[in-house]
N, C-alpha and C positions, 0 to 999 in steps of 0.2 A: 189613212189615218195612221197615225205613229205615235207612240207612247215612250216615255222615259222609263229606262229600267238601269238600277245602279247595280252594279257587280264590284267585286272585289277582285283584285289579281295582284300578284307578287310584283315586286319591283322589276325584275329581270323580265317579266311578259310585258310588262309595261312598255320597257324600254324598246324591245323587240316589235312591238307594235305601233311606236311612236318612228322608228327607224322603216317599218314597212310601209307607215303612212305616208313618210316624206318621199321614199322612194317610187311610190306608184302615185304619189299626187293624188292620193284619196285620203278622206278625213279618217280617223279612229274610228267614228260612230259607224260610216260606211262599213268598214273592213269588219267590225265586231258584229254588226248586224249580217251581213254576207255569209259571216263563218257560222252563226246561229242558225241561220236559215239553212244552209247547207248540210251542218250535223243534224238538224232535226229531218230534213229530206232524208237522207240516209238512214237515219236511225226507225224512221217511221215506216219506211220501204223494207228495211231489214226485218222489222217485227211483222210487218204484214206478211211476207215472205215465209216466216218462220210458221207463224199461225196456220197458214195455208198448206205448208208440208205435214204438220201436225194433223191437220183435218184430215189429209190424204192417208197420212200413215194410220190413222185411228179408223179409217172406212173398212168395212168387211171386204175381204180378198185383195187388202194392200199388199203388194210383192216388194219383199225387200231382198237385196244382193247382198252376199257378205264381200268381206274387205278382199280376198284372195280373189273372187270372181271378177270385180272391177278392176283389181291389178291386172289380170290376165287379159281382159278386153282390151284397156290401154294400153298393157306392154306389146300386144301385138298391133296395135295401130303406129305406135313409135317406132317400132321396128321396120314397119312400113310405110313411111310417110307418102303422102300425095300432095300433088300441086293442085294448084286454084280450080282447075278442072275435073278433078277426082281421078286423075291418073298417077298411078304410083310414080314415084321420083327415081330416077336413076342416080346412084352414088358415084 
């Protein structure tokens, strides 16, 4: 089932949408619906992950790393890169 939704967009955005529709052989409605779906999916995922992280951080015994600790860990990894099999790469 689908429904109609009216939105206002500026002239420049409308022109870009029309050009994109022409160049992709898709309708403007298809492109807008796809863009809205993707936007919602990404934002739902992001909000869900943020809420999960907050819940984990609020649990008793949650462990936090300071910025310096993280930089040291990843700086050491960058200094000694590995190949896809976990072996140190030769430079």
